[in-house]
C-alpha positions in Angstrom: -63.4 52.2 -157.4 -62.3 53.4 -160.7 -65.2 55.5 -160.9 -64.5 57.1 -158.0 -61.1 57.9 -159.3 -62.4 59.5 -162.2 -65.1 61.5 -160.2 -62.1 62.7 -158.1 -60.0 64.0 -160.9 -63.0 65.6 -162.9 -63.8 67.4 -159.4 -60.3 68.4 -158.9 -59.7 69.7 -162.6 -63.1 71.5 -162.1 -61.9 73.2 -158.8 -58.5 74.1 -160.6 -60.5 75.8 -163.5 -63.0 77.6 -160.8 -60.2 79.0 -158.9 -58.5 80.4 -161.8 -61.4 82.0 -163.4 -62.5 83.4 -160.2 -59.0 84.9 -159.6 -59.0 86.4 -163.0 -62.2 88.0 -162.4 -61.4 89.6 -159.1 -57.9 90.9 -160.9 -59.5 92.0 -163.8 -62.8 93.3 -162.2 -62.6 96.9 -162.3 -59.4 97.3 -164.6 -59.1 99.7 -167.3 -56.2 101.1 -169.4 -55.3 103.5 -166.7 -54.5 101.3 -164.2 -53.3 98.1 -166.2 -50.0 97.9 -164.3 -51.4 97.6 -160.9 -53.9 95.0 -162.1 -50.9 93.0 -163.6 -48.8 93.7 -160.2 -52.2 92.2 -158.2 -52.0 89.6 -160.5 -48.4 88.7 -159.9 -48.6 89.1 -156.3 -52.0 87.9 -155.3 -53.6 85.8 -158.0 -50.8 83.5 -159.2 -49.3 82.4 -155.9 -53.0 81.6 -154.8 -53.8 79.6 -158.1 -50.4 77.7 -157.9 -51.0 76.7 -153.9 -54.6 75.3 -155.1 -53.4 73.8 -158.2 -50.5 72.0 -156.2 -52.9 70.8 -153.3 -55.1 69.4 -155.8 -52.5 67.6 -157.9 -50.8 66.4 -155.2 -53.9 64.7 -154.0 -54.5 63.4 -157.0 -50.9 62.4 -158.7 -48.9 62.0 -155.3 -45.7 62.6 -157.4 -44.0 66.0 -156.5 -41.4 65.9 -159.2 -44.0 65.8 -161.8 -46.3 68.4 -160.1 -43.5 70.8 -159.7 -42.3 70.0 -163.2 -46.0 71.0 -164.6 -46.0 74.2 -162.7 -42.7 75.2 -163.6 -43.3 74.6 -167.4 -46.5 76.5 -167.3 -44.9 79.6 -165.8 -42.0 79.4 -168.2 -44.7 79.2 -171.2 -46.6 81.9 -170.1 -43.2 84.1 -169.5 -42.0 83.3 -172.7 -45.5 84.1 -174.4 -46.7 86.7 -172.2 -48.0 89.9 -174.1 -45.3 88.8 -177.2 -42.3 89.3 -175.4 -39.8 88.0 -172.7 -38.6 89.7 -169.8 -36.0 88.2 -167.7 -37.1 89.6 -164.6 -40.3 87.2 -164.8 -37.8 84.5 -164.4 -37.7 85.2 -160.8 -41.5 84.8 -160.4 -41.2 81.5 -162.1 -39.0 80.3 -159.3 -41.0 81.8 -156.6 -44.4 80.1 -157.9 -42.4 76.8 -157.9 -41.6 77.1 -154.6 -45.0 78.1 -153.6 -46.0 74.8 -155.5 -43.6 72.8 -153.3 -45.3 74.5 -150.3 -48.5 73.4 -151.5 -47.4 69.8 -152.0 -46.2 69.5 -148.4 -49.7 70.7 -147.4 -51.4 68.0 -149.3 -48.9 65.2 -147.8 -49.9 66.6 -144.4 -53.5 66.0 -145.3 -52.9 62.9 -146.6 -51.1 61.8 -143.5 -54.0 63.1 -141.2 -56.3 61.4 -143.2 -54.5 58.0 -143.1 -54.0 58.5 -139.2 -57.7 59.2 -138.4 -58.7 56.2 -140.8 -56.7 53.7 -139.0 
C-alpha cells in the first residue's frame, strides 16, 4: 500500500511538470521580441489558469486538504508576482486572487471525482 501511494505521488508530480512544460512550450513557441506582450497575455489568460486547474485537481487527489492546496497556489502566484521580471505590479494581485479561485474550482472537481469513485466502488 505504501509503494502505491509513492507511485501516485510521483506520477502526480510528473503530470504537473509535464503540463507546465507543455503550456510553456505552446505559449512561447513562436514568440519573438515583437509580440512579447501578446505572448504574456496568452500566458496569463490561458496558460496559468489551465496549469492551476490541473495542479489543484492532482494535489486534491493526493493531499485532500483544500486549505493547504489553496495556500500553496496563492503563495506560488504571489512569489511569481513579486519576482516576475524584477518588478512588482499591483494589478497582478487580481490575477493571484483569480488563479486561487480557479484552484478552488479544481479542488471541488477533484472532490466530485473522489465521491464518484467511492460510490462506484461500494
